C-alpha positions as a Markdown table, in Angstrom:
| # | Residue | x | y | z |
|---|---|---|---|---|
| 1 | Met | 10.2 | 24.1 | 4.7 |
| 2 | Met | 13.1 | 22.1 | 6.0 |
| 3 | Ile | 12.3 | 18.6 | 7.1 |
| 4 | Leu | 14.9 | 17.3 | 9.5 |
| 5 | Lys | 14.9 | 13.5 | 9.1 |
| 6 | Thr | 17.1 | 12.7 | 12.1 |
| 7 | Lys | 14.5 | 10.4 | 13.7 |
| 8 | Ser | 14.3 | 8.1 | 10.6 |
| 9 | Leu | 18.1 | 7.7 | 10.2 |
| 10 | Thr | 19.7 | 4.4 | 11.1 |
| 11 | Ser | 22.3 | 4.2 | 13.8 |
| 12 | Asp | 25.0 | 3.9 | 11.2 |
| 13 | Ile | 24.0 | 7.2 | 9.5 |
| 14 | Gln | 23.5 | 9.0 | 12.8 |
| 15 | Arg | 27.0 | 7.9 | 13.8 |
| 16 | Val | 28.4 | 9.8 | 10.8 |
| 17 | Val | 26.1 | 12.8 | 10.5 |
| 18 | Leu | 25.6 | 13.5 | 14.2 |
| 19 | Asn | 28.7 | 12.1 | 15.9 |
| 20 | Lys | 31.2 | 12.9 | 13.1 |
| 21 | Gly | 32.1 | 9.3 | 12.5 |
| 22 | Thr | 33.6 | 7.9 | 9.3 |
| 23 | Glu | 32.4 | 4.9 | 7.2 |
| 24 | His | 35.0 | 2.3 | 6.2 |
| 25 | Pro | 36.8 | 3.2 | 2.9 |
| 26 | Phe | 35.5 | 1.5 | -0.3 |
| 27 | Thr | 32.2 | 0.5 | 1.4 |
| 28 | Gly | 30.0 | 3.5 | 0.6 |
| 29 | Glu | 27.1 | 3.3 | -1.9 |
| 30 | Tyr | 28.3 | 6.3 | -3.9 |
| 31 | Asn | 32.0 | 5.7 | -4.0 |
| 32 | Asp | 32.0 | 4.4 | -7.6 |
| 33 | Lys | 28.8 | 6.0 | -8.7 |
| 34 | Asp | 29.1 | 7.9 | -12.1 |
| 35 | Glu | 25.4 | 8.7 | -12.8 |
| 36 | Ser | 24.4 | 12.2 | -13.7 |
| 37 | Gly | 22.5 | 14.0 | -10.9 |
| 38 | Thr | 22.8 | 15.8 | -7.5 |
| 39 | Tyr | 24.0 | 14.7 | -4.1 |
| 40 | Leu | 21.9 | 15.8 | -1.2 |
| 41 | Cys | 22.3 | 16.1 | 2.6 |
| 42 | Arg | 20.9 | 12.9 | 4.0 |
| 43 | Gln | 19.6 | 14.6 | 7.1 |
| 44 | Cys | 17.8 | 17.7 | 5.6 |
| 45 | Gly | 17.7 | 17.1 | 1.8 |
| 46 | Leu | 19.7 | 20.3 | 0.8 |
| 47 | Ala | 21.5 | 20.0 | -2.6 |
| 48 | Leu | 25.3 | 19.9 | -1.8 |
| 49 | Phe | 27.2 | 18.6 | -4.9 |
| 50 | Arg | 26.6 | 18.1 | -8.6 |
| 51 | Ser | 27.8 | 14.9 | -10.3 |
| 52 | Glu | 30.0 | 16.8 | -12.8 |
| 53 | Thr | 32.2 | 17.8 | -9.9 |
| 54 | Lys | 32.7 | 14.2 | -8.7 |
| 55 | Phe | 36.0 | 12.4 | -9.6 |
| 56 | His | 37.7 | 9.2 | -8.8 |
| 57 | Ser | 40.5 | 9.8 | -6.2 |
| 58 | Ser | 41.0 | 6.2 | -5.1 |
| 59 | Cys | 40.8 | 7.3 | -1.5 |
| 60 | Gly | 37.8 | 5.1 | -0.8 |
| 61 | Trp | 35.2 | 7.8 | -0.4 |
| 62 | Pro | 33.2 | 9.9 | -2.8 |
| 63 | Ser | 35.3 | 12.9 | -3.9 |
| 64 | Phe | 34.2 | 16.2 | -5.3 |
| 65 | Asp | 36.3 | 19.2 | -6.4 |
| 66 | Glu | 33.5 | 21.8 | -6.0 |
| 67 | Glu | 30.5 | 22.3 | -3.8 |
| 68 | Ile | 27.2 | 24.0 | -4.6 |
| 69 | Lys | 27.6 | 27.6 | -3.6 |
| 70 | Asn | 26.7 | 28.4 | 0.0 |
| 71 | Ala | 25.7 | 24.7 | 0.6 |
| 72 | Val | 28.7 | 23.5 | 2.6 |
| 73 | Leu | 30.4 | 24.9 | 5.8 |
| 74 | His | 34.1 | 24.6 | 6.4 |
| 75 | Glu | 35.3 | 24.4 | 10.0 |
| 76 | Pro | 38.5 | 23.5 | 11.7 |
| 77 | Asp | 38.4 | 19.8 | 12.7 |
| 78 | Gln | 38.7 | 18.9 | 16.4 |
| 79 | Asp | 42.0 | 17.1 | 15.5 |
| 80 | Gly | 43.5 | 20.5 | 14.9 |
| 81 | His | 44.9 | 19.5 | 11.5 |
| 82 | Arg | 42.0 | 18.9 | 9.0 |
| 83 | Thr | 39.1 | 21.0 | 7.8 |
| 84 | Glu | 35.7 | 19.5 | 8.4 |
| 85 | Ile | 32.8 | 20.0 | 6.0 |
| 86 | Leu | 29.2 | 20.2 | 7.1 |
| 87 | Cys | 25.8 | 20.8 | 5.6 |
| 88 | Ala | 25.4 | 24.6 | 5.7 |
| 89 | Arg | 21.7 | 24.3 | 6.8 |
| 90 | Cys | 21.5 | 21.4 | 9.3 |
| 91 | His | 25.2 | 21.1 | 10.1 |
| 92 | Ala | 25.3 | 17.3 | 9.4 |
| 93 | His | 28.8 | 16.0 | 9.2 |
| 94 | Leu | 29.9 | 15.3 | 5.7 |
| 95 | Gly | 33.6 | 14.6 | 5.8 |
| 96 | His | 36.7 | 16.7 | 5.2 |
| 97 | Val | 38.1 | 18.9 | 2.5 |
| 98 | Phe | 41.7 | 18.8 | 1.3 |
| 99 | His | 43.8 | 21.1 | -1.0 |
| 100 | Gly | 47.0 | 20.8 | -2.9 |
| 101 | Glu | 46.7 | 17.1 | -3.9 |
| 102 | His | 46.5 | 17.9 | -7.7 |
| 103 | Phe | 43.8 | 15.4 | -8.5 |
| 104 | Thr | 41.9 | 18.0 | -10.6 |
| 105 | Leu | 42.6 | 21.4 | -12.0 |
| 106 | Lys | 40.6 | 22.9 | -9.0 |
| 107 | Asn | 43.2 | 21.2 | -6.7 |
| 108 | Thr | 40.4 | 20.5 | -4.1 |
| 109 | Arg | 39.0 | 17.3 | -2.8 |
| 110 | His | 35.8 | 17.2 | -0.7 |
| 111 | Cys | 36.1 | 13.7 | 0.9 |
| 112 | Val | 32.5 | 12.8 | 1.8 |
| 113 | Asn | 30.9 | 9.8 | 3.5 |
| 114 | Ser | 28.2 | 8.1 | 1.4 |
| 115 | Leu | 26.1 | 7.8 | 4.5 |
| 116 | Ser | 25.9 | 11.6 | 4.7 |
| 117 | Leu | 24.4 | 11.7 | 1.2 |
| 118 | Asp | 21.3 | 11.0 | -0.9 |
| 119 | Phe | 21.5 | 10.9 | -4.7 |
| 120 | Val | 18.8 | 12.0 | -7.1 |
| 121 | Ser | 19.0 | 11.9 | -10.9 |
| 122 | Asp | 18.3 | 15.6 | -11.3 |
| 123 | Leu | 21.0 | 18.1 | -12.2 |
| 124 | His | 19.0 | 21.3 | -11.2 |
| 125 | Val | 17.3 | 20.5 | -7.9 |
| 126 | Thr | 18.3 | 22.9 | -5.1 |
| 127 | Asp | 16.2 | 21.5 | -2.2 |
| 128 | Thr | 14.1 | 18.4 | -1.4 |
| 129 | Glu | 11.6 | 17.2 | 1.2 |
| 130 | Glu | 10.7 | 13.7 | 2.3 |
| 131 | Ala | 7.6 | 11.6 | 3.1 |
| 132 | Ile | 7.2 | 8.1 | 4.4 |
| 133 | Phe | 4.1 | 6.0 | 3.7 |
| 134 | Ala | 2.9 | 2.4 | 4.1 |
| 135 | Ala | 0.1 | 1.0 | 2.0 |
| 136 | Gly | 0.5 | -2.7 | 1.6 |
| 137 | Cys | 3.2 | -4.4 | -0.5 |
| 138 | Phe | 5.8 | -1.8 | -1.1 |
| 139 | Trp | 6.4 | -3.0 | -4.7 |
| 140 | Gly | 3.1 | -1.6 | -5.8 |
| 141 | Val | 3.3 | 1.6 | -3.8 |
| 142 | Glu | 6.7 | 2.4 | -5.3 |
| 143 | Tyr | 5.4 | 1.6 | -8.8 |
| 144 | Tyr | 2.8 | 4.3 | -8.6 |
| 145 | Leu | 4.6 | 7.0 | -6.6 |
| 146 | Lys | 7.5 | 6.9 | -9.1 |
| 147 | Lys | 5.1 | 8.1 | -11.8 |
| 148 | Leu | 4.5 | 11.4 | -10.1 |
| 149 | Ser | 6.2 | 14.5 | -11.5 |
| 150 | Gly | 8.4 | 16.0 | -8.8 |
| 151 | Val | 9.2 | 12.7 | -7.1 |
| 152 | Leu | 13.0 | 12.4 | -7.3 |
| 153 | Lys | 13.7 | 9.2 | -5.4 |
| 154 | Thr | 11.9 | 6.3 | -3.8 |
| 155 | Glu | 13.4 | 3.7 | -1.4 |
| 156 | Val | 11.4 | 0.8 | 0.0 |
| 157 | Gly | 12.1 | -0.5 | 3.5 |
| 158 | Tyr | 10.7 | -1.3 | 6.9 |
| 159 | Thr | 9.7 | 1.1 | 9.7 |
| 160 | Gly | 7.6 | 1.5 | 12.8 |
| 161 | Gly | 8.7 | -1.7 | 14.6 |
| 162 | His | 11.2 | -2.7 | 17.3 |
| 163 | Lys | 13.6 | -5.0 | 15.4 |
| 164 | Asn | 16.9 | -3.4 | 14.3 |
| 165 | Asn | 17.9 | -4.0 | 10.7 |
| 166 | Pro | 15.1 | -6.5 | 10.0 |
| 167 | Ser | 15.0 | -8.8 | 7.0 |
| 168 | Tyr | 12.1 | -9.3 | 4.6 |
| 169 | Lys | 11.6 | -12.8 | 6.0 |
| 170 | Glu | 11.4 | -11.4 | 9.6 |
| 171 | Val | 9.0 | -8.7 | 8.7 |
| 172 | Cys | 6.8 | -11.1 | 6.8 |
| 173 | Ala | 6.7 | -13.4 | 9.8 |
| 174 | Gly | 4.8 | -10.6 | 11.5 |
| 175 | Asn | 6.7 | -10.3 | 14.8 |
| 176 | Thr | 8.9 | -7.3 | 14.2 |
| 177 | Gly | 6.2 | -4.6 | 14.5 |
| 178 | His | 7.5 | -3.2 | 11.2 |
| 179 | Phe | 5.4 | -2.1 | 8.2 |
| 180 | Glu | 6.5 | -2.4 | 4.6 |
| 181 | Ala | 7.0 | 1.3 | 3.8 |
| 182 | Ile | 8.5 | 3.7 | 1.2 |
| 183 | Arg | 10.7 | 6.7 | 1.6 |
| 184 | Val | 9.9 | 9.4 | -1.0 |
| 185 | Leu | 12.2 | 12.3 | -1.8 |
| 186 | Tyr | 10.4 | 15.1 | -3.8 |
| 187 | Asp | 11.1 | 18.5 | -5.2 |
| 188 | Pro | 8.8 | 21.0 | -3.3 |
| 189 | Asn | 8.9 | 23.3 | -6.3 |
| 190 | Lys | 7.1 | 20.7 | -8.3 |
| 191 | Ile | 4.9 | 18.8 | -5.9 |
| 192 | Asn | 3.9 | 19.3 | -2.2 |
| 193 | Phe | 3.1 | 17.0 | 0.6 |
| 194 | Lys | -0.6 | 17.5 | 0.3 |
| 195 | Lys | -0.6 | 16.4 | -3.4 |
| 196 | Leu | 1.7 | 13.5 | -2.6 |
| 197 | Thr | -0.5 | 12.3 | 0.2 |
| 198 | Gln | -3.7 | 12.7 | -1.8 |
| 199 | Tyr | -2.2 | 10.3 | -4.4 |
| 200 | Phe | -1.1 | 7.9 | -1.6 |
| 201 | Phe | -4.8 | 7.7 | -0.6 |
| 202 | Glu | -5.8 | 7.0 | -4.2 |
| 203 | Ile | -3.4 | 4.2 | -5.0 |
| 204 | His | -4.6 | 1.8 | -2.3 |
| 205 | Asp | -7.7 | 1.1 | -0.2 |
| 206 | Pro | -7.3 | 3.1 | 2.9 |
| 207 | Thr | -10.5 | 1.5 | 4.4 |
| 208 | Gln | -9.0 | -2.0 | 4.6 |
| 209 | Thr | -8.2 | -2.9 | 8.2 |
| 210 | Asn | -6.3 | -6.2 | 7.9 |
| 211 | Gly | -3.8 | -5.5 | 5.1 |
| 212 | Gln | -4.0 | -4.5 | 1.5 |
| 213 | Gly | -5.8 | -6.6 | -1.1 |
| 214 | Pro | -4.8 | -10.3 | -0.7 |
| 215 | Asp | -1.8 | -9.4 | 1.4 |
| 216 | Leu | -2.9 | -9.7 | 5.0 |
| 217 | Gly | -1.0 | -8.9 | 8.2 |
| 218 | Glu | 0.2 | -6.0 | 10.2 |
| 219 | Gln | 3.1 | -5.3 | 7.9 |
| 220 | Tyr | 0.7 | -4.5 | 5.1 |
| 221 | Leu | -1.4 | -1.9 | 6.9 |
| 222 | Ser | -2.0 | 1.7 | 5.8 |
| 223 | Val | 0.1 | 4.4 | 7.6 |
| 224 | Val | 1.3 | 7.9 | 7.1 |
| 225 | Phe | 4.5 | 8.5 | 9.0 |
| 226 | Tyr | 4.8 | 12.2 | 9.7 |
| 227 | Tyr | 8.0 | 14.2 | 10.3 |
| 228 | Asn | 6.3 | 17.3 | 11.8 |
| 229 | Asp | 3.0 | 18.8 | 12.9 |
| 230 | Glu | 2.4 | 20.2 | 9.4 |
| 231 | Gln | 2.6 | 16.8 | 7.8 |
| 232 | Lys | 0.4 | 15.4 | 10.5 |
| 233 | Lys | -2.2 | 18.1 | 10.1 |
| 234 | Thr | -2.3 | 17.7 | 6.3 |
| 235 | Ala | -2.9 | 14.0 | 6.6 |
| 236 | Glu | -5.6 | 14.6 | 9.2 |
| 237 | Asp | -7.4 | 17.1 | 6.9 |
| 238 | Leu | -7.3 | 14.7 | 4.0 |
| 239 | Ile | -8.7 | 11.9 | 6.1 |
| 240 | Lys | -11.6 | 14.2 | 7.2 |
| 241 | Ile | -12.4 | 14.9 | 3.5 |
| 242 | Leu | -12.6 | 11.2 | 2.8 |
| 243 | Glu | -14.6 | 10.5 | 5.9 |
| 244 | Asn | -17.1 | 13.2 | 4.9 |
| 245 | Asp | -17.4 | 11.4 | 1.6 |
| 246 | Gly | -18.6 | 8.3 | 3.5 |
| 247 | Leu | -15.3 | 6.3 | 3.7 |
| 248 | Asp | -14.3 | 4.6 | 7.0 |
| 249 | Ile | -10.6 | 5.4 | 6.9 |
| 250 | Ala | -8.3 | 2.8 | 8.6 |
| 251 | Thr | -5.0 | 4.7 | 7.9 |
| 252 | Arg | -2.9 | 5.3 | 10.9 |
| 253 | Leu | -0.8 | 8.4 | 11.6 |
| 254 | Leu | 2.4 | 7.7 | 13.3 |
| 255 | Pro | 5.6 | 9.7 | 14.0 |
| 256 | Ala | 8.5 | 8.9 | 11.7 |
| 257 | Ala | 10.8 | 6.3 | 13.1 |
| 258 | Thr | 14.0 | 4.6 | 12.0 |
| 259 | Phe | 13.7 | 3.6 | 8.3 |
| 260 | Trp | 15.5 | 0.4 | 7.5 |
| 261 | Pro | 16.1 | 0.0 | 3.7 |
| 262 | Ala | 14.9 | -3.2 | 2.2 |
| 263 | Glu | 17.1 | -5.7 | 0.4 |
| 264 | Thr | 18.4 | -4.6 | -3.0 |
| 265 | Tyr | 16.2 | -6.9 | -4.9 |
| 266 | His | 13.1 | -5.2 | -3.6 |
| 267 | Gln | 14.1 | -1.7 | -4.8 |
| 268 | Asp | 12.3 | -0.9 | -8.1 |
| 269 | Tyr | 11.0 | -4.4 | -8.2 |
| 270 | Tyr | 8.4 | -4.0 | -10.9 |
| 271 | Gln | 10.8 | -2.0 | -13.1 |
| 272 | Lys | 13.3 | -4.9 | -12.8 |
| 273 | Thr | 10.8 | -7.6 | -13.4 |
| 274 | Gly | 8.5 | -6.0 | -16.0 |
| 275 | His | 5.5 | -7.0 | -13.9 |
| 276 | Thr | 2.7 | -4.8 | -12.7 |
| 277 | Pro | 1.0 | -4.4 | -9.3 |
| 278 | Tyr | -1.5 | -7.0 | -8.2 |
| 279 | Cys | -3.2 | -5.2 | -5.3 |
| 280 | His | -2.7 | -1.5 | -6.1 |
| 281 | His | -4.5 | 0.7 | -8.7 |
| 282 | His | -5.4 | 4.4 | -9.0 |
| 283 | Val | -8.9 | 5.4 | -7.9 |
| 284 | Lys | -9.7 | 9.2 | -8.0 |
| 285 | Arg | -10.9 | 10.2 | -4.5 |
| 286 | Phe | -10.2 | 14.0 | -4.4 |
| 287 | Lys | -11.7 | 16.7 | -6.5 |
| 288 | Asp | -8.6 | 18.8 | -6.8 |
């Protein structure tokens, strides 16, 4: 199932993938990245390029000399001179492809915007799906979700509110309407949305109405942000199971909205610090 993530993309990403914009050279997250893995379409999660085809061209944008077969479309650019490259599935704008520059033996350079991409440390994945959750302090939620087999990437951030590009300080002040949330990329061949959401309900207290553990405030409330009716229905069914078991579930179900990544120091916080969560722990709540 393709999940189109357009509604959660920031305006900067939409400017590139939807409106065929270009990020400034040497500013992209993946320009100098050398880690082994796979680059995905930021809008739909399709695998586009493997890391072994990436090379340093000094052009200021990530460069690849080969695409994954059938993953990238080539079309004449509107300028009449260049060849545009797009995701073959959702047609998100990626950048342009050039030939004859002799950077590599393949003599090809896919010049790609970092904003058009996601990266996962998996060399074999062919497709991904995405979920967004809020369950209190995002440090602890990320700590547990990263443990699941099939989870390829997590990113903590802020969503659901009205303030563009909010800071942690602003969200903690409680006047942005945002929740501390986490974006989860996963391999649907290894884990599905139902299993992921079951685990979400087991690593926090979905009955708490004023926050999570000692962290109180709207930004710490429990929310499933759904991308489509199927995700919404799955979450509703799981809530019914828990309510039939006698739990008064406070978790909200809200449509996915712009996801603003949190500051770098919040990403993988417990892995960086060596600490462990103070208000999250795993409690088995489902039989399967």
